[in-house]
N, C-alpha and C positions, 0 to 999 in steps of 0.2 A: 677822709679816705682819698687816696690818690686815684687817678684814672686807672692805673695798673691794678690796684687793689680792687676797684669796682669791676674791672674786666675779669679778674680771677674769681671774684665772688659770684659773678654771673655763671661761670662754668661750674663752680662747685655747687651752686644752688640748682642749676638746671639738670645736672647729671648725677647729683648725690655722690660726688667724689671729694677726696681731700686734696690739699695743696700739693702734695707730692706727685699727684697724677698730672699736674700741669707742666708738661714738658714737650719736647720735640716729637714724641711719638703719639701725642693725643690728636687723633684724627677722627673724622666721621666714621661711625661704626666700630671704632677701636674700643669703646665701652658700650655695654648693652643699651644704656639709656640714650646714647647719641644715635637715635634713629630719626626718621623723618619728623615725628612728633616732637621729640626732644630738640631737634634742630630748630624748629619754628619757635619753641619755647625759649631757647637761647637767643635767637634773633630778636624776638619781641622784648625780652628782658634787656638786651643791649640797646635796642632802640629807645626804650623808656629811660634807661639809666643815663644815656648820653644825649637824649633829646635829638635824635636823628631819625631819618627814614632812609633805609638802604634800598638801592635799586635791586630789581629782581636778579640781575646778573651777579651782583655782589653777594646776594643771599645764597645763590647756587654755588658760587666760587668759595664761600666760607667753609672750607673743607678741613681745616685744622686749627689748632690753637695758635700756631705761628702765622698762618695765613690771615687770621682775624686781625692781627696787629697791622698788617699791610692794608687791609680793607678799611679799618677804622681810621687810619691816617688820611684816607681820601675824604673823610667827613670831618677833618679837623680835630680828631681825637688822637693825641699823642700819648702813647703808653710808656715809652722809654724802655730801657732794659733790653733783654734779649728778644730777638724776633725769630 
């Protein structure tokens, strides 16, 4: 599985959404499951998947599907594709 596929899988698993929902409009609170608890579930899953530990500022700034691309690049995770 590519890093992008792992990233997408984390979103789909954390929020019980399908691949079609992974787009520019996917943001914090845009789906019911992406609340504060869902957010921390996603962060934990991404940290485990990519073996990283995000700074608190990055966890707070992780406000959308696209923003996550930028943040993970800071930790050496290159997802490729659309940001």
